[in-house]
N, C-alpha and C positions, 0 to 999 in steps of 0.2 A: 248571621247564619254560619253554621258549622261547615267546614270543608268536608266534602264526601270523597274519600279515596277508594271507594269500591271499584274493583277491577283495574286498579292502577298499581304501579310500583316504581321503584327507583334503584339504580345500580350505581354505586359510587366507587371511586378509586380506592384501592386497599389502604386501610389505616392501621398499620401494624400487623396485617395479616399476610400470610405467605403461602402460596400454593406448595404443598408437600409433594403432591403427585395425583395422577389419575389412573384409573384401572377398572376392573370389573369385580363384582361381588355376586356370587351365585347363591340365590335364595330358593331352596327347594326345587332346583332344576331351572329356574329362570335367571338368565344373565342380566345384571343391572350395571350400567355405567356409573361410576362414582368418582368424586374428587375429594381429596383430603386437604384441609386448610389449617395451617398452624396459626393459632391466635392466642391472645391473653384473656383470661377470665377477669371478672371484676376485682377478684382478690389478688390479681397479678400473676397467678400461676399459668403456666403454658398448657394449652389444650390443643387437641386436634379435632376439628369438626369434620364430620363426614357428610357429603352432599350427594344426593341421588339425582341423576339426570331425569328431568321431567319434560324436556322439550329441546327444540333446536331452532335457531334463526339463521336466515341467510341475508346477504346484502340485497337491498332492494334497488333495482336499476331504473326506477321511475324518474322521469325528468320533472315531475311536479314538485315544486319547492316545499309544499306542505306535507308530502308523503313521508312516511317513516323511512329512516335509513336502513332498518332491518325489519324483516317480518318472518313469521314462522308459526309453529304449532307447539302447544303445550298441553300436557296431560295432567290435570290436577284431580285430586279426589272428588271435587265438586262437579267437574265437567272437562271435556276436551274442548279447547278454545284455540282461537287465533291470537297470536301475540304480535304486537307492533312496538318498535322501539325508535325513539328519536334521540340523537346526540344533542345534548344541551350544555351550556356553561352555567354553573351555579355558584353559590358562595363557597361550596366545597371543591370547586374545580369542574373538570369535565365529568359528565354523568350520562346515564342512559335513563330516559323516562319511558316507562312501559305502560301499555294499555292492552287489556284483554277484551276480546269481542267474540261472539259466536262464530263457529266455522261456517263457511258458506257450504251449501248442499253440494255443489260441484267439487269443492275442495275436499270435503269429507269422502265422497265416493272415489275420487281418484287416489287419495291416500290409501284407503282400504284396499283398493285393487292392487296398488303397487306393493303393499306390504304382504298381501296374502297370495300373490301369484308367484309360482316358482318357474313359470314359462319363460324361456329365453325370447326376447322380443324380436327375433329375426328368423 
């Protein structure tokens, strides 16, 4: 049986990659958060890859040993989802194992309200 990696991902320690910097990029009036990473291409030349922010995770304070260490939201072209991450030890060292799942209805409405409201909450 073939492994199904749908809605999963992995983040490994950098292997020859180096964060060059973070900042913003304005695209037709829309501010986007970006990161630039220095890396080597297959032919050995140095390149700078540009990454666009698509989500955010926070530390999870759950006391459940099976709970993810980080949770958050991610906005992908296919959907807006919840992302969970577990810290694991693998053959390549410490890594994050990622899992996507649908946003909970309550989570969606509170996020939308927080992002769209300009009211001061007092």
